[in-house]
VEXKOL-541152 format. One record per residue: residue in one letter; residue number from 1; x, y, z of N, C-alpha, C, CB in turn. Coordinates in steps of 0.1 Angstrom, whole numbers, plus 5000, padded with zeros to 4 digits. Glycine has a CB too. Layout:
% residues N
<pt><torlum>A</torlum><mike>NUM</mike><n_X>X</n_X><n_Y>Y</n_Y><n_Z>Z</n_Z><ca_X>X</ca_X><ca_Y>Y</ca_Y><ca_Z>Z</ca_Z><c_X>X</c_X><c_Y>Y</c_Y><c_Z>Z</c_Z><cb_X>X</cb_X><cb_Y>Y</cb_Y><cb_Z>Z</cb_Z></pt>
...
//
This chain:
% residues 65
<pt><torlum>M</torlum><mike>1</mike><n_X>5008</n_X><n_Y>4989</n_Y><n_Z>5001</n_Z><ca_X>5001</ca_X><ca_Y>5001</ca_Y><ca_Z>5001</ca_Z><c_X>5008</c_X><c_Y>5011</c_Y><c_Z>4999</c_Z><cb_X>4994</cb_X><cb_Y>5002</cb_Y><cb_Z>5013</cb_Z></pt>
<pt><torlum>F</torlum><mike>2</mike><n_X>5004</n_X><n_Y>5022</n_Y><n_Z>4994</n_Z><ca_X>5010</ca_X><ca_Y>5038</ca_Y><ca_Z>4994</ca_Z><c_X>5003</c_X><c_Y>5046</c_Y><c_Z>5003</c_Z><cb_X>5010</cb_X><cb_Y>5046</cb_Y><cb_Z>4982</cb_Z></pt>
<pt><torlum>E</torlum><mike>3</mike><n_X>5012</n_X><n_Y>5053</n_Y><n_Z>5013</n_Z><ca_X>5008</ca_X><ca_Y>5061</ca_Y><ca_Z>5020</ca_Z><c_X>5016</c_X><c_Y>5074</c_Y><c_Z>5020</c_Z><cb_X>5007</cb_X><cb_Y>5054</cb_Y><cb_Z>5031</cb_Z></pt>
<pt><torlum>K</torlum><mike>4</mike><n_X>5007</n_X><n_Y>5084</n_Y><n_Z>5023</n_Z><ca_X>5011</ca_X><ca_Y>5097</ca_Y><ca_Z>5019</ca_Z><c_X>5020</c_X><c_Y>5100</c_Y><c_Z>5034</c_Z><cb_X>4997</cb_X><cb_Y>5109</cb_Y><cb_Z>5014</cb_Z></pt>
<pt><torlum>S</torlum><mike>5</mike><n_X>5032</n_X><n_Y>5105</n_Y><n_Z>5033</n_Z><ca_X>5041</ca_X><ca_Y>5108</ca_Y><ca_Z>5043</ca_Z><c_X>5041</c_X><c_Y>5123</c_Y><c_Z>5050</c_Z><cb_X>5053</cb_X><cb_Y>5106</cb_Y><cb_Z>5036</cb_Z></pt>
<pt><torlum>N</torlum><mike>6</mike><n_X>5039</n_X><n_Y>5130</n_Y><n_Z>5037</n_Z><ca_X>5039</ca_X><ca_Y>5144</ca_Y><ca_Z>5041</ca_Z><c_X>5027</c_X><c_Y>5152</c_Y><c_Z>5034</c_Z><cb_X>5053</cb_X><cb_Y>5150</cb_Y><cb_Z>5037</cb_Z></pt>
<pt><torlum>K</torlum><mike>7</mike><n_X>5023</n_X><n_Y>5166</n_Y><n_Z>5037</n_Z><ca_X>5010</ca_X><ca_Y>5173</ca_Y><ca_Z>5036</ca_Z><c_X>5016</c_X><c_Y>5183</c_Y><c_Z>5022</c_Z><cb_X>5003</cb_X><cb_Y>5183</cb_Y><cb_Z>5052</cb_Z></pt>
<pt><torlum>S</torlum><mike>8</mike><n_X>5030</n_X><n_Y>5182</n_Y><n_Z>5017</n_Z><ca_X>5030</ca_X><ca_Y>5191</ca_Y><ca_Z>5005</ca_Z><c_X>5024</c_X><c_Y>5187</c_Y><c_Z>4994</c_Z><cb_X>5041</cb_X><cb_Y>5195</cb_Y><cb_Z>5003</cb_Z></pt>
<pt><torlum>N</torlum><mike>9</mike><n_X>5018</n_X><n_Y>5175</n_Y><n_Z>4990</n_Z><ca_X>5009</ca_X><ca_Y>5171</ca_Y><ca_Z>4980</ca_Z><c_X>4993</c_X><c_Y>5169</c_Y><c_Z>4982</c_Z><cb_X>5015</cb_X><cb_Y>5160</cb_Y><cb_Z>4975</cb_Z></pt>
<pt><torlum>D</torlum><mike>10</mike><n_X>4985</n_X><n_Y>5179</n_Y><n_Z>4987</n_Z><ca_X>4975</ca_X><ca_Y>5176</ca_Y><ca_Z>4994</ca_Z><c_X>4964</c_X><c_Y>5175</c_Y><c_Z>4982</c_Z><cb_X>4973</cb_X><cb_Y>5185</cb_Y><cb_Z>5005</cb_Z></pt>
<pt><torlum>N</torlum><mike>11</mike><n_X>4966</n_X><n_Y>5175</n_Y><n_Z>4970</n_Z><ca_X>4956</ca_X><ca_Y>5175</ca_Y><ca_Z>4960</ca_Z><c_X>4957</c_X><c_Y>5159</c_Y><c_Z>4953</c_Z><cb_X>4958</cb_X><cb_Y>5188</cb_Y><cb_Z>4949</cb_Z></pt>
<pt><torlum>K</torlum><mike>12</mike><n_X>4966</n_X><n_Y>5154</n_Y><n_Z>4958</n_Z><ca_X>4966</ca_X><ca_Y>5140</ca_Y><ca_Z>4952</ca_Z><c_X>4962</c_X><c_Y>5126</c_Y><c_Z>4960</c_Z><cb_X>4979</cb_X><cb_Y>5139</cb_Y><cb_Z>4948</cb_Z></pt>
<pt><torlum>P</torlum><mike>13</mike><n_X>4953</n_X><n_Y>5119</n_Y><n_Z>4954</n_Z><ca_X>4947</ca_X><ca_Y>5110</ca_Y><ca_Z>4965</ca_Z><c_X>4957</c_X><c_Y>5098</c_Y><c_Z>4970</c_Z><cb_X>4935</cb_X><cb_Y>5103</cb_Y><cb_Z>4960</cb_Z></pt>
<pt><torlum>I</torlum><mike>14</mike><n_X>4953</n_X><n_Y>5093</n_Y><n_Z>4980</n_Z><ca_X>4961</ca_X><ca_Y>5083</ca_Y><ca_Z>4986</ca_Z><c_X>4954</c_X><c_Y>5070</c_Y><c_Z>4979</c_Z><cb_X>4959</cb_X><cb_Y>5084</cb_Y><cb_Z>5004</cb_Z></pt>
<pt><torlum>I</torlum><mike>15</mike><n_X>4965</n_X><n_Y>5063</n_Y><n_Z>4973</n_Z><ca_X>4957</ca_X><ca_Y>5049</ca_Y><ca_Z>4965</ca_Z><c_X>4961</c_X><c_Y>5037</c_Y><c_Z>4975</c_Z><cb_X>4965</cb_X><cb_Y>5046</cb_Y><cb_Z>4945</cb_Z></pt>
<pt><torlum>Q</torlum><mike>16</mike><n_X>4952</n_X><n_Y>5029</n_Y><n_Z>4977</n_Z><ca_X>4954</ca_X><ca_Y>5016</ca_Y><ca_Z>4985</ca_Z><c_X>4952</c_X><c_Y>5006</c_Y><c_Z>4974</c_Z><cb_X>4944</cb_X><cb_Y>5013</cb_Y><cb_Z>5000</cb_Z></pt>
<pt><torlum>S</torlum><mike>17</mike><n_X>4962</n_X><n_Y>4997</n_Y><n_Z>4970</n_Z><ca_X>4961</ca_X><ca_Y>4987</ca_Y><ca_Z>4960</ca_Z><c_X>4964</c_X><c_Y>4976</c_Y><c_Z>4965</c_Z><cb_X>4967</cb_X><cb_Y>4989</cb_Y><cb_Z>4950</cb_Z></pt>
<pt><torlum>H</torlum><mike>18</mike><n_X>4960</n_X><n_Y>4962</n_Y><n_Z>4959</n_Z><ca_X>4961</ca_X><ca_Y>4950</ca_Y><ca_Z>4962</ca_Z><c_X>4972</c_X><c_Y>4947</c_Y><c_Z>4953</c_Z><cb_X>4950</cb_X><cb_Y>4942</cb_Y><cb_Z>4961</cb_Z></pt>
<pt><torlum>G</torlum><mike>19</mike><n_X>4971</n_X><n_Y>4947</n_Y><n_Z>4941</n_Z><ca_X>4980</ca_X><ca_Y>4940</ca_Y><ca_Z>4930</ca_Z><c_X>4978</c_X><c_Y>4950</c_Y><c_Z>4917</c_Z><cb_X>4974</cb_X><cb_Y>4924</cb_Y><cb_Z>4926</cb_Z></pt>
<pt><torlum>Y</torlum><mike>20</mike><n_X>4982</n_X><n_Y>4943</n_Y><n_Z>4906</n_Z><ca_X>4985</ca_X><ca_Y>4948</ca_Y><ca_Z>4893</ca_Z><c_X>4978</c_X><c_Y>4940</c_Y><c_Z>4882</c_Z><cb_X>4998</cb_X><cb_Y>4948</cb_Y><cb_Z>4891</cb_Z></pt>
<pt><torlum>N</torlum><mike>21</mike><n_X>4970</n_X><n_Y>4944</n_Y><n_Z>4873</n_Z><ca_X>4963</ca_X><ca_Y>4934</ca_Y><ca_Z>4862</ca_Z><c_X>4970</c_X><c_Y>4935</c_Y><c_Z>4852</c_Z><cb_X>4950</cb_X><cb_Y>4937</cb_Y><cb_Z>4859</cb_Z></pt>
<pt><torlum>G</torlum><mike>22</mike><n_X>4981</n_X><n_Y>4943</n_Y><n_Z>4850</n_Z><ca_X>4990</ca_X><ca_Y>4944</ca_Y><ca_Z>4837</ca_Z><c_X>4985</c_X><c_Y>4959</c_Y><c_Z>4831</c_Z><cb_X>4986</cb_X><cb_Y>4929</cb_Y><cb_Z>4824</cb_Z></pt>
<pt><torlum>S</torlum><mike>23</mike><n_X>4976</n_X><n_Y>4966</n_Y><n_Z>4834</n_Z><ca_X>4971</ca_X><ca_Y>4980</ca_Y><ca_Z>4829</ca_Z><c_X>4971</c_X><c_Y>4990</c_Y><c_Z>4840</c_Z><cb_X>4955</cb_X><cb_Y>4979</cb_Y><cb_Z>4823</cb_Z></pt>
<pt><torlum>E</torlum><mike>24</mike><n_X>4967</n_X><n_Y>4986</n_Y><n_Z>4851</n_Z><ca_X>4963</ca_X><ca_Y>4994</ca_Y><ca_Z>4863</ca_Z><c_X>4964</c_X><c_Y>4986</c_Y><c_Z>4877</c_Z><cb_X>4948</cb_X><cb_Y>4998</cb_Y><cb_Z>4860</cb_Z></pt>
<pt><torlum>P</torlum><mike>25</mike><n_X>4964</n_X><n_Y>4995</n_Y><n_Z>4887</n_Z><ca_X>4966</ca_X><ca_Y>4986</ca_Y><ca_Z>4901</ca_Z><c_X>4951</c_X><c_Y>4981</c_Y><c_Z>4903</c_Z><cb_X>4972</cb_X><cb_Y>4997</cb_Y><cb_Z>4917</cb_Z></pt>
<pt><torlum>T</torlum><mike>26</mike><n_X>4950</n_X><n_Y>4972</n_Y><n_Z>4910</n_Z><ca_X>4937</ca_X><ca_Y>4964</ca_Y><ca_Z>4913</ca_Z><c_X>4936</c_X><c_Y>4964</c_Y><c_Z>4932</c_Z><cb_X>4940</cb_X><cb_Y>4944</cb_Y><cb_Z>4906</cb_Z></pt>
<pt><torlum>R</torlum><mike>27</mike><n_X>4923</n_X><n_Y>4964</n_Y><n_Z>4936</n_Z><ca_X>4923</ca_X><ca_Y>4959</ca_Y><ca_Z>4948</ca_Z><c_X>4911</c_X><c_Y>4951</c_Y><c_Z>4950</c_Z><cb_X>4924</cb_X><cb_Y>4968</cb_Y><cb_Z>4957</cb_Z></pt>
<pt><torlum>I</torlum><mike>28</mike><n_X>4908</n_X><n_Y>4945</n_Y><n_Z>4963</n_Z><ca_X>4896</ca_X><ca_Y>4937</ca_Y><ca_Z>4964</ca_Z><c_X>4886</c_X><c_Y>4944</c_Y><c_Z>4973</c_Z><cb_X>4899</cb_X><cb_Y>4922</cb_Y><cb_Z>4970</cb_Z></pt>
<pt><torlum>C</torlum><mike>29</mike><n_X>4872</n_X><n_Y>4943</n_Y><n_Z>4966</n_Z><ca_X>4863</ca_X><ca_Y>4949</ca_Y><ca_Z>4974</ca_Z><c_X>4859</c_X><c_Y>4938</c_Y><c_Z>4986</c_Z><cb_X>4851</cb_X><cb_Y>4952</cb_Y><cb_Z>4965</cb_Z></pt>
<pt><torlum>P</torlum><mike>30</mike><n_X>4859</n_X><n_Y>4944</n_Y><n_Z>4999</n_Z><ca_X>4855</ca_X><ca_Y>4939</ca_Y><ca_Z>5011</ca_Z><c_X>4840</c_X><c_Y>4933</c_Y><c_Z>5010</c_Z><cb_X>4857</cb_X><cb_Y>4950</cb_Y><cb_Z>5022</cb_Z></pt>
<pt><torlum>K</torlum><mike>31</mike><n_X>4830</n_X><n_Y>4939</n_Y><n_Z>5002</n_Z><ca_X>4818</ca_X><ca_Y>4934</ca_Y><ca_Z>5002</ca_Z><c_X>4816</c_X><c_Y>4922</c_Y><c_Z>4995</c_Z><cb_X>4811</cb_X><cb_Y>4943</cb_Y><cb_Z>4998</cb_Z></pt>
<pt><torlum>C</torlum><mike>32</mike><n_X>4820</n_X><n_Y>4924</n_Y><n_Z>4980</n_Z><ca_X>4820</ca_X><ca_Y>4911</ca_Y><ca_Z>4972</ca_Z><c_X>4831</c_X><c_Y>4901</c_Y><c_Z>4970</c_Z><cb_X>4817</cb_X><cb_Y>4913</cb_Y><cb_Z>4960</cb_Z></pt>
<pt><torlum>C</torlum><mike>33</mike><n_X>4843</n_X><n_Y>4906</n_Y><n_Z>4974</n_Z><ca_X>4855</ca_X><ca_Y>4897</ca_Y><ca_Z>4976</ca_Z><c_X>4861</c_X><c_Y>4896</c_Y><c_Z>4962</c_Z><cb_X>4852</cb_X><cb_Y>4881</cb_Y><cb_Z>4983</cb_Z></pt>
<pt><torlum>E</torlum><mike>34</mike><n_X>4857</n_X><n_Y>4904</n_Y><n_Z>4952</n_Z><ca_X>4864</ca_X><ca_Y>4902</ca_Y><ca_Z>4941</ca_Z><c_X>4875</c_X><c_Y>4914</c_Y><c_Z>4938</c_Z><cb_X>4854</cb_X><cb_Y>4899</cb_Y><cb_Z>4929</cb_Z></pt>
<pt><torlum>E</torlum><mike>35</mike><n_X>4885</n_X><n_Y>4909</n_Y><n_Z>4930</n_Z><ca_X>4896</ca_X><ca_Y>4917</ca_Y><ca_Z>4928</ca_Z><c_X>4893</c_X><c_Y>4926</c_Y><c_Z>4916</c_Z><cb_X>4909</cb_X><cb_Y>4908</cb_Y><cb_Z>4927</cb_Z></pt>
<pt><torlum>K</torlum><mike>36</mike><n_X>4893</n_X><n_Y>4939</n_Y><n_Z>4917</n_Z><ca_X>4889</ca_X><ca_Y>4946</ca_Y><ca_Z>4905</ca_Z><c_X>4900</c_X><c_Y>4958</c_Y><c_Z>4903</c_Z><cb_X>4872</cb_X><cb_Y>4951</cb_Y><cb_Z>4908</cb_Z></pt>
<pt><torlum>P</torlum><mike>37</mike><n_X>4900</n_X><n_Y>4963</n_Y><n_Z>4891</n_Z><ca_X>4906</ca_X><ca_Y>4975</ca_Y><ca_Z>4889</ca_Z><c_X>4903</c_X><c_Y>4988</c_Y><c_Z>4897</c_Z><cb_X>4905</cb_X><cb_Y>4978</cb_Y><cb_Z>4876</cb_Z></pt>
<pt><torlum>L</torlum><mike>38</mike><n_X>4914</n_X><n_Y>4995</n_Y><n_Z>4899</n_Z><ca_X>4910</ca_X><ca_Y>5009</ca_Y><ca_Z>4907</ca_Z><c_X>4899</c_X><c_Y>5017</c_Y><c_Z>4901</c_Z><cb_X>4924</cb_X><cb_Y>5020</cb_Y><cb_Z>4907</cb_Z></pt>
<pt><torlum>S</torlum><mike>39</mike><n_X>4897</n_X><n_Y>5016</n_Y><n_Z>4887</n_Z><ca_X>4889</ca_X><ca_Y>5025</ca_Y><ca_Z>4881</ca_Z><c_X>4872</c_X><c_Y>5019</c_Y><c_Z>4884</c_Z><cb_X>4893</cb_X><cb_Y>5025</cb_Y><cb_Z>4865</cb_Z></pt>
<pt><torlum>D</torlum><mike>40</mike><n_X>4870</n_X><n_Y>5007</n_Y><n_Z>4891</n_Z><ca_X>4858</ca_X><ca_Y>5004</ca_Y><ca_Z>4896</ca_Z><c_X>4856</c_X><c_Y>5009</c_Y><c_Z>4909</c_Z><cb_X>4855</cb_X><cb_Y>4991</cb_Y><cb_Z>4896</cb_Z></pt>
<pt><torlum>F</torlum><mike>41</mike><n_X>4865</n_X><n_Y>5017</n_Y><n_Z>4915</n_Z><ca_X>4863</ca_X><ca_Y>5023</ca_Y><ca_Z>4929</ca_Z><c_X>4863</c_X><c_Y>5036</c_Y><c_Z>4927</c_Z><cb_X>4873</cb_X><cb_Y>5018</cb_Y><cb_Z>4939</cb_Z></pt>
<pt><torlum>G</torlum><mike>42</mike><n_X>4856</n_X><n_Y>5043</n_Y><n_Z>4937</n_Z><ca_X>4856</ca_X><ca_Y>5059</ca_Y><ca_Z>4934</ca_Z><c_X>4867</c_X><c_Y>5066</c_Y><c_Z>4944</c_Z><cb_X>4839</cb_X><cb_Y>5065</cb_Y><cb_Z>4937</cb_Z></pt>
<pt><torlum>F</torlum><mike>43</mike><n_X>4867</n_X><n_Y>5077</n_Y><n_Z>4946</n_Z><ca_X>4873</ca_X><ca_Y>5085</ca_Y><ca_Z>4955</ca_Z><c_X>4865</c_X><c_Y>5091</c_Y><c_Z>4968</c_Z><cb_X>4877</cb_X><cb_Y>5095</cb_Y><cb_Z>4947</cb_Z></pt>
<pt><torlum>R</torlum><mike>44</mike><n_X>4870</n_X><n_Y>5094</n_Y><n_Z>4977</n_Z><ca_X>4863</ca_X><ca_Y>5103</ca_Y><ca_Z>4989</ca_Z><c_X>4869</c_X><c_Y>5109</c_Y><c_Z>4995</c_Z><cb_X>4857</cb_X><cb_Y>5097</cb_Y><cb_Z>4999</cb_Z></pt>
<pt><torlum>D</torlum><mike>45</mike><n_X>4865</n_X><n_Y>5121</n_Y><n_Z>4996</n_Z><ca_X>4873</ca_X><ca_Y>5132</ca_Y><ca_Z>5007</ca_Z><c_X>4872</c_X><c_Y>5129</c_Y><c_Z>5020</c_Z><cb_X>4868</cb_X><cb_Y>5147</cb_Y><cb_Z>5007</cb_Z></pt>
<pt><torlum>M</torlum><mike>46</mike><n_X>4882</n_X><n_Y>5126</n_Y><n_Z>5028</n_Z><ca_X>4882</ca_X><ca_Y>5122</ca_Y><ca_Z>5042</ca_Z><c_X>4877</c_X><c_Y>5134</c_Y><c_Z>5052</c_Z><cb_X>4896</cb_X><cb_Y>5115</cb_Y><cb_Z>5046</cb_Z></pt>
<pt><torlum>G</torlum><mike>47</mike><n_X>4874</n_X><n_Y>5146</n_Y><n_Z>5047</n_Z><ca_X>4871</ca_X><ca_Y>5154</ca_Y><ca_Z>5056</ca_Z><c_X>4882</c_X><c_Y>5163</c_Y><c_Z>5059</c_Z><cb_X>4867</cb_X><cb_Y>5148</cb_Y><cb_Z>5066</cb_Z></pt>
<pt><torlum>N</torlum><mike>48</mike><n_X>4893</n_X><n_Y>5159</n_Y><n_Z>5062</n_Z><ca_X>4905</ca_X><ca_Y>5165</ca_Y><ca_Z>5068</ca_Z><c_X>4915</c_X><c_Y>5170</c_Y><c_Z>5056</c_Z><cb_X>4913</cb_X><cb_Y>5154</cb_Y><cb_Z>5078</cb_Z></pt>
<pt><torlum>G</torlum><mike>49</mike><n_X>4909</n_X><n_Y>5169</n_Y><n_Z>5044</n_Z><ca_X>4918</ca_X><ca_Y>5173</ca_Y><ca_Z>5031</ca_Z><c_X>4925</c_X><c_Y>5162</c_Y><c_Z>5025</c_Z><cb_X>4929</cb_X><cb_Y>5183</cb_Y><cb_Z>5035</cb_Z></pt>
<pt><torlum>T</torlum><mike>50</mike><n_X>4924</n_X><n_Y>5148</n_Y><n_Z>5033</n_Z><ca_X>4929</ca_X><ca_Y>5137</ca_Y><ca_Z>5025</ca_Z><c_X>4919</c_X><c_Y>5130</c_Y><c_Z>5016</c_Z><cb_X>4933</cb_X><cb_Y>5127</cb_Y><cb_Z>5035</cb_Z></pt>
<pt><torlum>I</torlum><mike>51</mike><n_X>4925</n_X><n_Y>5123</n_Y><n_Z>5004</n_Z><ca_X>4916</ca_X><ca_Y>5120</ca_Y><ca_Z>4992</ca_Z><c_X>4918</c_X><c_Y>5104</c_Y><c_Z>4993</c_Z><cb_X>4920</cb_X><cb_Y>5128</cb_Y><cb_Z>4977</cb_Z></pt>
<pt><torlum>R</torlum><mike>52</mike><n_X>4912</n_X><n_Y>5095</n_Y><n_Z>4994</n_Z><ca_X>4914</ca_X><ca_Y>5080</ca_Y><ca_Z>4994</ca_Z><c_X>4904</c_X><c_Y>5074</c_Y><c_Z>4985</c_Z><cb_X>4913</cb_X><cb_Y>5074</cb_Y><cb_Z>5009</cb_Z></pt>
<pt><torlum>N</torlum><mike>53</mike><n_X>4909</n_X><n_Y>5063</n_Y><n_Z>4978</n_Z><ca_X>4897</ca_X><ca_Y>5054</ca_Y><ca_Z>4972</ca_Z><c_X>4889</c_X><c_Y>5048</c_Y><c_Z>4980</c_Z><cb_X>4901</cb_X><cb_Y>5042</cb_Y><cb_Z>4964</cb_Z></pt>
<pt><torlum>Q</torlum><mike>54</mike><n_X>4877</n_X><n_Y>5047</n_Y><n_Z>4974</n_Z><ca_X>4865</ca_X><ca_Y>5041</ca_Y><ca_Z>4982</ca_Z><c_X>4868</c_X><c_Y>5026</c_Y><c_Z>4986</c_Z><cb_X>4852</cb_X><cb_Y>5042</cb_Y><cb_Z>4972</cb_Z></pt>
<pt><torlum>S</torlum><mike>55</mike><n_X>4864</n_X><n_Y>5021</n_Y><n_Z>4995</n_Z><ca_X>4868</ca_X><ca_Y>5006</ca_Y><ca_Z>5000</ca_Z><c_X>4858</c_X><c_Y>4996</c_Y><c_Z>4991</c_Z><cb_X>4865</cb_X><cb_Y>5003</cb_Y><cb_Z>5018</cb_Z></pt>
<pt><torlum>W</torlum><mike>56</mike><n_X>4844</n_X><n_Y>4999</n_Y><n_Z>4991</n_Z><ca_X>4836</ca_X><ca_Y>4990</ca_Y><ca_Z>4981</ca_Z><c_X>4837</c_X><c_Y>4996</c_Y><c_Z>4968</c_Z><cb_X>4821</cb_X><cb_Y>4989</cb_Y><cb_Z>4986</cb_Z></pt>
<pt><torlum>C</torlum><mike>57</mike><n_X>4836</n_X><n_Y>4984</n_Y><n_Z>4957</n_Z><ca_X>4834</ca_X><ca_Y>4990</ca_Y><ca_Z>4944</ca_Z><c_X>4822</c_X><c_Y>4996</c_Y><c_Z>4942</c_Z><cb_X>4836</cb_X><cb_Y>4981</cb_Y><cb_Z>4935</cb_Z></pt>
<pt><torlum>K</torlum><mike>58</mike><n_X>4822</n_X><n_Y>5005</n_Y><n_Z>4930</n_Z><ca_X>4810</ca_X><ca_Y>5010</ca_Y><ca_Z>4925</ca_Z><c_X>4798</c_X><c_Y>5002</c_Y><c_Z>4925</c_Z><cb_X>4812</cb_X><cb_Y>5015</cb_Y><cb_Z>4914</cb_Z></pt>
<pt><torlum>E</torlum><mike>59</mike><n_X>4798</n_X><n_Y>4991</n_Y><n_Z>4920</n_Z><ca_X>4787</ca_X><ca_Y>4981</ca_Y><ca_Z>4919</ca_Z><c_X>4780</c_X><c_Y>4978</c_Y><c_Z>4932</c_Z><cb_X>4793</cb_X><cb_Y>4967</cb_Y><cb_Z>4913</cb_Z></pt>
<pt><torlum>C</torlum><mike>60</mike><n_X>4791</n_X><n_Y>4974</n_Y><n_Z>4943</n_Z><ca_X>4782</ca_X><ca_Y>4971</ca_Y><ca_Z>4955</ca_Z><c_X>4779</c_X><c_Y>4984</c_Y><c_Z>4963</c_Z><cb_X>4789</cb_X><cb_Y>4961</cb_Y><cb_Z>4963</cb_Z></pt>
<pt><torlum>R</torlum><mike>61</mike><n_X>4784</n_X><n_Y>4995</n_Y><n_Z>4958</n_Z><ca_X>4781</ca_X><ca_Y>5007</ca_Y><ca_Z>4969</ca_Z><c_X>4765</c_X><c_Y>5012</c_Y><c_Z>4963</c_Z><cb_X>4796</cb_X><cb_Y>5023</cb_Y><cb_Z>4968</cb_Z></pt>
<pt><torlum>S</torlum><mike>62</mike><n_X>4765</n_X><n_Y>5009</n_Y><n_Z>4949</n_Z><ca_X>4751</ca_X><ca_Y>5011</ca_Y><ca_Z>4943</ca_Z><c_X>4742</c_X><c_Y>5001</c_Y><c_Z>4948</c_Z><cb_X>4750</cb_X><cb_Y>5010</cb_Y><cb_Z>4928</cb_Z></pt>
<pt><torlum>R</torlum><mike>63</mike><n_X>4744</n_X><n_Y>4990</n_Y><n_Z>4947</n_Z><ca_X>4735</ca_X><ca_Y>4977</ca_Y><ca_Z>4952</ca_Z><c_X>4733</c_X><c_Y>4978</c_Y><c_Z>4966</c_Z><cb_X>4744</cb_X><cb_Y>4962</cb_Y><cb_Z>4950</cb_Z></pt>
<pt><torlum>Y</torlum><mike>64</mike><n_X>4741</n_X><n_Y>4983</n_Y><n_Z>4977</n_Z><ca_X>4738</ca_X><ca_Y>4980</ca_Y><ca_Z>4990</ca_Z><c_X>4736</c_X><c_Y>4995</c_Y><c_Z>4999</c_Z><cb_X>4748</cb_X><cb_Y>4971</cb_Y><cb_Z>4994</cb_Z></pt>
<pt><torlum>S</torlum><mike>65</mike><n_X>4736</n_X><n_Y>5005</n_Y><n_Z>4989</n_Z><ca_X>4735</ca_X><ca_Y>5017</ca_Y><ca_Z>4997</ca_Z><c_X>4719</c_X><c_Y>5022</c_Y><c_Z>4994</c_Z><cb_X>4748</cb_X><cb_Y>5027</cb_Y><cb_Z>4991</cb_Z></pt>
//
């Protein structure tokens, strides 16, 4: 996982990924347990200026929210 260590680059998201599928990083959705490309996840503002990728994939967020 990549963690931001300083505040000098506040406009870039913190990307948490599990692997790489040959074209982009991937992560596992904790709801459906499928490994999907990061483009299947959104981003969220954590409220303190930090931007992170969503933990659930877009499909699970729309299905269960």
